[in-house]
C-alpha positions, 0 to 999 in steps of 0.5 A: 131269378135273372130277368127274363122276357115275358109275354105280357098281355094287354088286350086293346083294339088298334083302330076302329076302322082298320080292325087290326085285331084284339090283343095288343102285346108288350114283350118286356123284362119281368121284375127280378124275383125269386118266388113270386111278385105282384105289381101294377102297370099302365100302358098307352097306345095311340093310332090314327086312321084315314081312308085312302078313298075318303080322307074325311073318314078318320079316327084317332084312337087312344088306348089306356090300360091299367093292369094287375100282373103277378108271377110265381115260380114253382120249383126251378123249372116252372113259372106261372103268370097272370094278368087282369087289365082295366081299359079306358079307351078314347076314340075321336072320329068323323062320325061320332066325335069323342067316345069313351069305352072302359071296363075290365078286360079279358084275364090271361094266364100263362105257364112257362117251362125252363127247358135249358139252363147252363147254370145247372151245368158244371165246368162253365164260367160263372160270368155267362149263362143261357136259358131257353123257355117254352110255354103257352097260355089262355085268354078268357072272355071275361071282358065285355063283348056286347055287340051283335055282329050279325046286325046289318048296321054293325060296323068295324068301329062297333066291333073294335070298341068292345072291351073284350073279344068274347072268345077264348084265345090260345098262346104258344111261345118260346124265348132265349136269354143269354147273359155275359156278366151284366150284359144280356140279350132276350129274344122271343117268338110268340103266337096268338091263336084267336078262336071264334066267339059265340057269334063266330067272330074271330080276331086275327092270329098274331105273330110276335118277334122280339129282341131286347138287350139290357145292361144291369148296373149294380150300386149296393141295394140299387140296380139300374137296367137300361134296355133297348131292342126291336119288336115285330108284330104281324096280325092276320085279318079278322073273320066273320063266319070264316070270311075276312073282314074288310074296311067298309061300313059292312063287315064282309065287303070292301077293298082292303082287308084288316090286319097288317104288321109293325116293326118298332124300336123300343127303349126303357129302363128298370130300377130295383131297390131291394124288393121293389122294381119301377120300370118304363119304356117307349116304342116308336114305329120303324116300319108298318103297314096296316090295311094298305097303310091307312092306319098308323101307329104313333107310339106306345108306352108303359110304366110299372111298379112291382114288389117281389114277395 
């Protein structure tokens, strides 16, 4: 099938101080496959935080994820995607110095239904096509969440250092793809609904809007697909017992609530040789505001290799 946008989930934690919430997401192009594929990809994100009222309190955060991902088409209309991440997160801050947290994260399974496809219609030019997909999914609490949020000494840094969220989260999404011969544009809207975990801690809901333009260059058995676009994310505040989490040593007090937004420019390329696809991209922020501007995203990046089966 033609390359389409997918909601690929890589669970991380944006910052030990800001508490931007669990569930960092990448919207990208899936490998070109007819029946199923399996692959490995590496993603990287870098953040910096310093408090407005005390710049000596800072945190540098480096998030590394190696993820096994797979997809299968069921008939002409259905698609199932699954993701198993392994995280290696490094934090450098004024209190603890350098700390490392690593382990398998939360497994995510997504299902999508192709609502509309002009290739099924007659008397239309073969050089153009449109598709509309709708779907959703679930993230399972398979990653480690080993902190007591009700302990008075627990800080936001302790919460965001966890490999898993400890919660079942839900996803809904819709996406539209239009192609004119070799050129195409994918646009997508997705929403993550974070549910409270067993300790009644809830990572913020997240809205994601993405649009990526791509151009496929075919050279015999080789296909090169450069792509570029915009990615917007808006994350609500984390909550404990239904109350917002703020920036402070405690969890339910402070001046600035967790959460915020970022608008990123992204660019990358995919190279396909027969059944093998290799891809990479980079994201840089155009505008952002996490916790009154105290947290800054520096960059995101991704590398992957996959095989169509």
